[in-house]
C-alpha positions as CSV (number, residue, x, y, z in Angstrom):
1,M,66.1,34.0,-6.8
2,A,63.3,32.6,-5.3
3,D,64.0,30.0,-2.4
4,A,61.4,27.5,-1.5
5,K,60.5,25.3,1.8
6,R,57.4,23.0,2.7
7,E,55.3,24.8,5.2
8,I,53.3,22.8,7.8
9,E,50.8,24.6,9.8
10,R,47.4,24.5,11.3
11,K,45.0,27.2,12.2
12,Y,42.1,27.7,14.8
13,E,39.7,30.0,16.0
14,S,40.3,32.4,18.8
15,D,38.1,34.5,20.8
16,D,40.4,37.1,22.0
17,S,41.7,35.6,25.2
18,G,45.1,35.2,23.8
19,L,47.2,32.0,23.5
20,P,46.3,29.2,26.4
21,D,49.3,27.7,28.5
22,L,51.2,25.4,26.2
23,T,53.8,24.3,28.5
24,G,52.1,21.1,28.8
25,V,52.7,19.9,25.4
26,A,54.7,16.9,25.7
27,G,58.5,17.9,24.6
28,V,58.2,21.5,25.4
29,A,60.4,22.8,28.1
30,N,59.7,26.5,27.1
31,V,57.3,28.9,25.8
32,V,59.7,32.0,24.5
33,D,57.9,35.2,24.0
34,K,59.3,36.5,20.5
35,G,57.5,39.7,20.8
36,T,54.9,41.4,18.1
37,A,55.3,42.0,14.6
38,E,53.1,44.1,12.0
39,L,52.3,42.5,8.9
40,D,50.9,44.1,5.7
41,A,50.0,41.8,2.8
42,T,48.3,42.2,-0.5
43,Y,47.1,39.2,-2.0
44,H,47.2,39.1,-5.6
45,D,45.0,37.1,-8.2
46,T,43.0,37.1,-11.5
47,S,39.6,38.5,-11.4
48,D,37.7,35.4,-11.4
49,L,40.2,34.2,-8.7
50,R,41.6,31.3,-10.4
51,L,44.5,30.9,-7.8
52,A,42.0,31.2,-4.9
53,S,39.8,28.3,-6.4
54,A,42.6,26.2,-6.7
55,R,44.0,26.8,-3.2
56,V,46.8,28.7,-4.3
57,T,48.2,31.8,-2.6
58,L,50.1,34.6,-4.1
59,R,51.1,37.9,-2.0
60,R,53.2,40.7,-1.2
61,R,54.2,41.3,2.6
62,S,56.1,43.7,4.4
63,G,56.8,43.4,7.9
64,G,58.2,40.4,9.9
65,G,61.0,38.1,9.4
66,D,60.3,37.1,5.7
67,A,59.2,40.2,4.0
68,G,59.0,39.7,0.3
69,W,56.7,38.2,-2.2
70,H,55.1,34.4,-1.2
71,L,53.6,32.0,-3.6
72,K,52.1,29.2,-1.8
73,L,50.9,25.7,-3.4
74,P,48.9,23.1,-1.8
75,V,50.4,20.0,-1.1
76,A,48.0,18.1,1.2
77,P,45.6,19.7,4.2
78,G,47.8,21.9,6.5
79,V,50.4,21.6,3.8
80,R,52.0,23.7,1.6
81,D,55.2,24.5,-0.6
82,E,56.2,28.1,0.1
83,I,58.6,30.1,-2.5
84,H,59.7,33.0,-1.6
85,A,61.3,36.1,-3.5
86,P,63.1,39.2,-2.2
87,L,60.6,41.9,-1.6
88,S,60.4,44.4,-5.1
89,D,57.7,46.6,-6.5
90,T,56.6,44.1,-9.2
91,L,55.9,40.5,-9.1
92,P,59.1,38.4,-9.8
93,G,59.2,36.7,-13.0
94,E,60.1,33.4,-11.6
95,L,56.7,33.5,-9.4
96,A,54.6,34.5,-12.4
97,G,55.8,31.7,-13.9
98,L,55.0,28.9,-11.2
99,A,51.7,30.2,-11.6
100,R,51.3,30.4,-15.1
101,S,49.6,27.0,-15.3
102,R,46.7,28.3,-13.6
103,V,46.8,32.1,-14.8
104,R,47.2,31.3,-18.3
105,E,46.9,34.7,-20.4
106,G,44.8,36.3,-17.2
107,R,45.8,39.7,-15.6
108,L,46.7,39.2,-11.7
109,V,45.2,42.3,-10.0
110,P,45.3,43.2,-6.1
111,V,42.4,41.3,-4.5
112,I,42.7,41.6,-0.5
113,R,44.5,43.4,2.1
114,L,45.9,41.8,5.0
115,R,47.1,43.9,7.9
116,T,48.1,41.6,11.1
117,T,49.1,42.2,14.2
118,R,51.1,39.1,15.2
119,D,51.9,38.1,18.9
120,I,54.7,35.4,18.3
121,R,55.7,32.4,20.6
122,H,58.3,29.7,20.1
123,L,57.7,25.9,21.4
124,V,61.3,24.8,22.4
125,D,62.8,21.6,23.7
126,A,64.9,21.2,26.6
127,D,68.1,22.1,24.5
128,G,66.6,25.5,23.1
129,A,65.7,24.1,19.8
130,L,62.4,25.1,17.8
131,L,59.5,22.9,17.6
132,A,57.1,25.1,16.5
133,E,56.2,28.8,16.3
134,V,52.6,30.0,17.5
135,S,51.1,33.0,17.0
136,V,47.9,35.1,17.9
137,D,47.1,36.8,14.5
138,R,44.5,39.9,15.1
139,V,43.6,40.4,11.2
140,R,41.9,43.5,9.4
141,A,40.8,42.8,5.7
142,D,40.2,45.1,2.9
143,R,38.4,44.1,-0.3
144,L,40.5,45.5,-3.2
145,F,38.8,44.0,-6.2
146,G,35.5,42.5,-7.4
147,G,33.6,43.8,-4.6
148,E,34.3,45.6,-1.2
149,G,33.6,45.4,2.6
150,K,36.1,44.9,5.4
151,A,36.5,42.0,8.0
152,Q,38.5,41.5,11.0
153,W,39.0,38.4,13.2
154,T,41.6,36.6,15.6
155,E,43.3,33.0,14.8
156,I,45.8,31.2,16.2
157,E,48.3,29.8,14.2
158,V,50.7,26.8,14.8
159,E,53.9,26.4,12.3
160,L,55.8,23.5,12.7
161,A,59.7,24.1,12.9
162,D,61.6,23.0,9.3
163,G,62.2,19.4,9.4
164,G,60.2,19.0,12.8
165,D,58.0,16.1,12.9
166,P,54.2,16.5,12.1
167,A,52.8,14.3,15.2
168,F,53.8,17.1,17.3
169,L,51.2,19.4,15.8
170,D,48.9,16.7,17.0
171,K,50.1,17.1,20.7
172,V,49.5,21.1,20.3
173,E,46.1,20.5,18.7
174,K,45.1,18.5,21.9
175,R,46.3,20.8,24.3
176,L,44.5,23.2,22.7
177,G,41.1,21.0,22.4
178,K,41.4,21.2,26.2
179,A,41.1,24.9,26.3
180,G,38.3,24.9,24.3
181,V,40.5,26.0,21.0
182,H,38.8,24.5,17.9
183,P,40.3,24.0,14.3
184,S,39.5,27.2,12.1
185,K,36.6,26.6,9.3
186,S,38.9,28.4,7.0
187,A,42.0,27.2,5.3
188,S,43.8,30.3,4.9
189,K,43.4,33.8,5.7
190,L,42.8,35.0,2.1
191,S,39.9,32.5,2.0
192,R,38.4,33.9,4.9
193,A,39.1,37.5,4.0
194,L,36.9,36.4,0.7
195,A,34.3,34.9,2.3
196,E,33.6,37.3,4.8
197,T,34.2,40.6,2.4
198,K,31.5,41.6,0.2
199,G,32.4,40.6,-3.6
200,R,33.3,37.9,-5.9
201,K,33.8,34.4,-4.4
202,P,36.4,31.7,-5.2
203,R,35.0,29.4,-8.0
204,P,34.2,26.1,-6.1
205,P,35.7,23.0,-7.0
206,K,33.4,21.9,-9.9
207,P,31.1,19.1,-9.1
208,G,32.1,15.8,-10.8
209,P,29.8,13.5,-12.3
210,G,29.0,11.6,-9.3
211,E,29.7,8.1,-8.9
212,P,30.8,6.6,-12.5
213,H,28.1,4.4,-14.1
214,T,29.1,4.0,-17.8
215,A,31.8,4.0,-19.5
216,G,32.0,7.4,-20.6
217,D,32.3,8.2,-16.9
218,H,35.1,6.2,-15.8
219,V,37.2,7.2,-19.3
220,M,36.3,10.9,-18.1
221,A,37.3,10.6,-14.7
222,Y,40.8,9.4,-15.8
223,V,40.8,12.1,-18.4
224,R,40.2,14.5,-16.0
225,A,42.5,13.5,-13.2
226,Q,45.5,13.4,-16.0
227,R,44.7,16.9,-16.9
228,D,44.9,18.3,-13.2
229,A,48.1,16.4,-12.9
230,I,49.7,18.3,-15.9
231,V,48.3,21.4,-14.2
232,E,49.6,21.0,-10.6
233,L,53.0,19.7,-11.6
234,D,53.8,22.4,-13.9
235,P,55.2,24.3,-10.9
236,A,57.3,21.5,-9.8
237,V,58.4,21.1,-13.5
238,R,59.9,24.9,-13.2
239,L,61.6,24.2,-10.0
240,D,63.2,21.2,-11.1
241,T,62.0,19.1,-8.6
242,E,63.3,15.3,-8.7
243,E,60.1,13.5,-10.2
244,G,58.3,16.8,-11.7
245,V,59.4,16.1,-15.0
246,H,58.8,12.3,-15.0
247,D,55.5,12.9,-13.5
248,M,54.1,15.2,-16.0
249,R,55.5,13.2,-18.7
250,I,53.4,10.0,-17.8
251,A,50.2,12.2,-17.3
252,T,50.7,13.1,-21.1
253,R,51.1,9.6,-21.8
254,R,48.4,8.5,-19.9
255,L,46.3,10.8,-22.0
256,R,47.4,10.1,-25.0
257,S,47.3,6.2,-24.4
258,T,43.5,6.7,-23.2
259,F,42.4,8.5,-26.5
260,R,43.5,5.5,-28.5
261,T,42.5,2.7,-26.5
262,F,39.1,4.0,-25.9
263,G,38.5,5.6,-29.2
264,K,35.2,3.7,-29.4
265,V,34.3,6.2,-26.2
266,L,35.8,9.3,-27.0
267,D,35.5,10.6,-30.8
268,R,39.2,10.7,-32.2
269,R,38.5,13.4,-34.8
270,T,38.6,15.6,-31.8
271,T,41.0,13.7,-29.6
272,D,43.7,13.0,-32.3
273,P,44.9,16.4,-32.6
274,I,45.0,16.8,-28.6
275,A,46.9,13.7,-28.4
276,D,49.5,15.4,-31.2
277,E,50.1,18.3,-29.1
278,L,50.2,15.8,-26.0
279,K,52.9,14.1,-27.9
280,W,54.9,17.5,-28.6
281,L,54.8,18.1,-24.9
282,A,55.9,14.9,-23.9
283,G,58.9,14.9,-26.5
284,E,60.1,18.3,-25.0
285,L,59.8,16.9,-21.5
286,G,61.8,14.2,-22.5
287,V,64.9,15.5,-23.8
288,G,66.3,16.4,-20.4
289,R,64.8,13.4,-18.6
290,D,66.0,10.7,-20.8
291,Q,69.3,12.1,-20.7
292,E,69.6,12.2,-17.3
293,V,68.6,8.6,-16.8
294,L,70.7,7.6,-19.5
295,A,73.8,9.6,-17.5
296,E,72.8,8.1,-14.5
297,R,73.2,4.7,-16.2
298,L,76.6,4.9,-18.0
299,M,78.1,6.6,-14.7
300,A,76.8,3.7,-12.4
301,G,78.5,1.2,-15.2
302,L,81.6,3.2,-15.1
303,A,81.8,3.1,-11.4
304,D,81.9,-0.4,-12.0
305,V,84.8,-0.8,-13.7
306,P,88.0,-1.5,-12.4
307,P,90.1,1.9,-12.1
308,A,93.2,-0.1,-14.0
309,L,90.5,-0.7,-16.9
310,V,89.7,2.9,-17.3
311,D,91.8,4.3,-20.1
312,G,91.8,8.0,-20.8
313,P,89.7,10.8,-19.3
314,V,86.3,8.9,-19.7
315,H,84.6,10.4,-16.4
316,A,85.6,13.8,-17.7
317,R,83.9,13.1,-20.7
318,L,80.8,11.3,-19.4
319,H,80.3,14.6,-16.9
320,H,80.6,17.1,-19.8
321,W,78.2,15.2,-22.0
322,A,75.9,15.1,-19.4
323,E,76.1,18.6,-18.0
324,A,76.0,20.1,-21.4
325,S,72.7,18.2,-22.2
326,E,71.1,19.2,-19.0
327,R,71.9,23.0,-19.6
328,G,70.5,23.0,-22.9
329,S,67.3,20.8,-22.3
330,R,66.4,22.8,-18.9
331,S,66.5,26.3,-21.0
332,R,64.6,24.5,-23.6
333,L,62.0,23.2,-21.5
334,L,61.4,26.4,-19.4
335,G,60.6,28.0,-22.9
336,V,57.8,25.4,-23.7
337,L,56.0,26.2,-20.9
338,D,56.3,29.9,-21.4
339,S,54.8,29.3,-24.7
340,A,51.4,30.0,-26.4
341,R,51.2,26.7,-27.4
342,Y,51.4,25.3,-24.3
343,L,49.3,27.4,-23.0
344,A,46.5,26.7,-25.6
345,L,47.1,22.9,-24.8
346,L,45.8,23.4,-21.3
347,D,42.9,25.6,-22.4
348,T,42.3,22.6,-24.8
349,L,42.1,20.0,-22.1
350,D,39.7,22.1,-20.0
351,A,37.6,22.4,-23.1
352,L,37.5,18.5,-23.3
353,A,37.2,17.6,-19.8
354,A,33.9,20.2,-19.8
355,D,32.4,18.9,-23.1
356,P,33.7,15.5,-23.9
357,P,33.4,14.2,-27.7
358,L,31.2,11.1,-26.4
359,L,30.6,8.4,-28.8
360,K,27.7,5.8,-28.6
361,A,29.9,3.3,-27.0
362,A,30.3,5.8,-24.0
363,A,26.9,5.1,-22.6
364,G,27.7,1.4,-22.5
365,D,28.2,-1.1,-19.6
366,P,31.7,-0.1,-18.4
367,G,32.2,-4.0,-17.7
368,E,31.6,-4.7,-21.2
369,V,33.1,-1.8,-23.1
370,L,36.3,-0.8,-21.1
371,A,37.1,-4.8,-20.6
372,K,37.0,-4.9,-24.5
373,A,39.3,-2.3,-25.3
374,V,42.0,-3.7,-22.7
375,H,41.6,-7.2,-24.2
376,K,42.2,-6.0,-27.6
377,D,45.5,-3.8,-26.6
378,F,46.7,-7.0,-24.8
379,A,46.0,-8.9,-27.8
380,K,48.3,-6.6,-29.8
381,V,51.1,-7.1,-27.1
382,T,50.9,-10.6,-27.4
383,E,51.6,-10.0,-31.1
384,L,54.5,-7.7,-31.0
385,I,56.3,-9.5,-28.3
386,E,56.1,-13.1,-29.6
387,T,56.9,-11.6,-33.3
388,A,60.1,-9.7,-31.7
389,M,61.4,-13.1,-29.7
390,A,61.3,-14.6,-33.2
391,Q,63.7,-12.7,-34.7
392,P,67.3,-13.2,-34.3
393,P,69.3,-11.1,-32.2
394,G,70.1,-7.6,-33.8
395,H,68.3,-4.4,-34.9
396,D,64.7,-6.0,-35.8
397,R,64.6,-7.6,-32.5
398,D,65.6,-4.7,-30.6
399,L,63.0,-2.6,-32.5
400,G,60.1,-5.1,-32.1
401,L,61.1,-5.4,-28.2
402,H,60.8,-1.8,-28.0
403,E,57.3,-1.1,-30.0
404,A,56.1,-4.3,-27.5
405,R,57.1,-2.4,-24.6
406,K,55.4,0.8,-25.8
407,K,52.1,-1.3,-26.2
408,A,52.5,-2.8,-22.7
409,K,52.9,0.8,-21.5
410,R,49.5,1.2,-23.3
411,T,47.9,-1.6,-22.2
412,R,48.9,-0.9,-18.3
413,Y,47.5,2.6,-18.7
414,A,44.2,1.4,-20.2
415,A,43.8,-1.4,-17.2
416,E,44.7,1.7,-14.9
417,A,41.4,3.7,-16.4
418,A,39.3,0.8,-16.3
419,R,40.3,-0.5,-12.6
420,P,37.5,1.3,-10.7
421,A,34.9,-0.3,-13.1
422,L,36.4,-3.6,-13.8
423,G,38.4,-4.4,-10.4
424,R,40.5,-7.0,-9.6
425,P,41.0,-8.3,-13.4
426,A,42.0,-4.8,-14.4
427,K,44.4,-4.9,-11.1
428,T,46.0,-7.8,-12.3
429,M,46.4,-6.9,-15.8
430,L,48.1,-3.8,-14.8
431,Q,50.5,-5.3,-12.7
432,S,51.2,-7.8,-15.7
433,M,52.0,-4.9,-18.0
434,K,54.2,-3.0,-15.3
435,S,56.4,-6.1,-15.0
436,L,56.5,-6.5,-18.6
437,Q,57.4,-3.1,-19.3
438,T,60.4,-3.2,-16.7
439,M,61.6,-5.8,-18.2
440,L,61.7,-4.8,-21.6
441,G,62.4,-1.0,-20.4
442,E,65.8,-2.7,-19.6
443,H,66.3,-4.1,-22.6
444,Q,65.8,-0.6,-24.3
445,D,67.9,1.4,-22.3
446,S,70.7,-1.1,-23.2
447,V,70.1,-0.2,-26.7
448,M,70.1,3.6,-26.0
449,A,73.1,3.1,-23.9
450,R,74.9,1.5,-26.5
451,E,74.2,3.7,-29.1
452,T,75.5,6.8,-27.0
453,L,78.6,4.8,-26.2
454,R,79.2,4.3,-30.1
455,E,79.1,8.3,-30.3
456,L,81.0,9.0,-27.3
457,S,83.6,6.5,-28.6
458,A,84.0,8.2,-32.1
459,V,84.2,12.0,-30.3
460,A,87.2,10.1,-28.2
461,H,88.7,8.9,-31.2
462,A,88.4,12.0,-33.1
463,A,90.4,13.7,-30.1
464,G,93.0,10.8,-29.9
465,E,91.8,9.7,-26.7
466,S,91.6,5.8,-26.2
467,T,88.3,4.3,-26.6
468,F,89.3,0.9,-24.6
469,T,86.6,1.6,-21.6
470,Y,83.9,2.5,-24.1
471,G,84.2,-0.7,-25.5
472,L,84.3,-2.3,-22.2
473,L,81.1,-0.5,-21.4
474,Y,79.5,-1.5,-24.7
475,G,80.3,-5.1,-24.1
476,H,78.6,-4.8,-20.5
477,E,75.4,-3.7,-22.0
478,E,75.4,-6.3,-24.6
479,Q,75.6,-8.7,-21.9
480,R,72.7,-7.2,-20.3
481,A,70.5,-7.0,-23.2
482,A,71.6,-10.5,-23.8
483,A,70.2,-11.7,-20.3
484,V,66.9,-10.1,-20.8
485,E,66.6,-11.7,-24.0
486,A,67.4,-14.9,-22.9
487,G,64.7,-15.0,-20.0
488,A,62.3,-13.2,-21.9
489,P,60.3,-16.2,-23.3
490,E,59.8,-17.9,-19.9
491,A,59.3,-14.5,-18.2
492,W,56.6,-13.6,-21.1
493,Q,55.0,-17.0,-20.4
494,R,54.3,-16.4,-16.5
495,I,53.2,-13.1,-17.4
496,K,50.8,-14.3,-20.4
497,A,49.4,-17.3,-17.7
498,G,48.5,-14.7,-15.3
499,A,46.9,-12.1,-17.4
500,P,42.8,-12.2,-17.1
501,V,42.6,-12.5,-21.3
């Protein structure tokens, strides 16, 4: 089983003079000599260095206190998430999965071997608690694939203790700077080894089209950002992080909305099939996510019910329903992320980003082309919500408000894509649609909660249990929906008056 942790570290150039005196760093009571470790690491990548190009590293390392396989995923400059698996001869399947959105169908091969002699010091406070680990690393690099050659250098590495304040690293850096030690020009040992040995270099980030000028420039900048988000969020989804599934699902929705809203910019004969695949992916992502959100709502509602009115094993049944659904959806989702269909979708998005199917309007002025598309979406929102509110309470109104909510979401994403070109009007539209989406989302959540409560009540009844509490929860959900419907006309008028149409 792999373990994950956030690694916050900085690297510095060294001239082999060793570690400067760090006892003057604020908060440091002692610098403890922890001896020397011999580390032997082999870095793996595809033949065209896809991982290195994405600032991802995958290595097998022996020696030291954390021997094993390590996958490091970039978070921010100097910040990476490190996933560690026990030492083995072959790459653990979990780490292979976490790299799959970048590797795709490529084959991983050893590309660099680094042998490091690490002189370790611990910076501790007055209580002996670790603040940071500082090491002087004497590195020898050998190219194993795609070239040849050797390199060697010495560097200083400062890694913040788990849970430490990143501001402490600024204090250490200030002290090192006074001693003439400067930040490394390389982000990692691997990047330096690849740069200083002969052979293939990591692909540099593809230069963007520069400042967006046309409508097509703006739309494609947004499309590429969502494509990147899907690829980068893949490991977070596999690791089951709190917002990983939610954020990837939003990226798929943004892409689908962009293709539909800006159909005058991007040829829908090309984008419609991609949108269908994105809809499939969003649906798979939503199985567990929707269940999780609904379970949280029902549990919160039950927590507000006085104990005397909880009749029967309602808590147990809700927990069993939520857990059973979560287990099934989790296994299914991991299968989706390992499927040929999903990997083909990622390849298709790459191809679209590289060679977009631009139409004539793509060359037009974004202030006209994008604004027209956003306003057209808003007009549809207006039609849908006003039609829905004219319906009597019940199924037709519920369905109409749900459709209005989906269109509001699409208009919000359209305004988001157009914001760099349109400025404040797009920002105002975005905020208006977000407000509307939140209001209608509360209503739709109540609709879904009531459907689930009916199903759970039927199961409880069949088992000979009381259904009283389910009916009570159902009534509360009806009241919540009625409150939204009662306030919707006035809220809509405020939103409509504030929208820049």
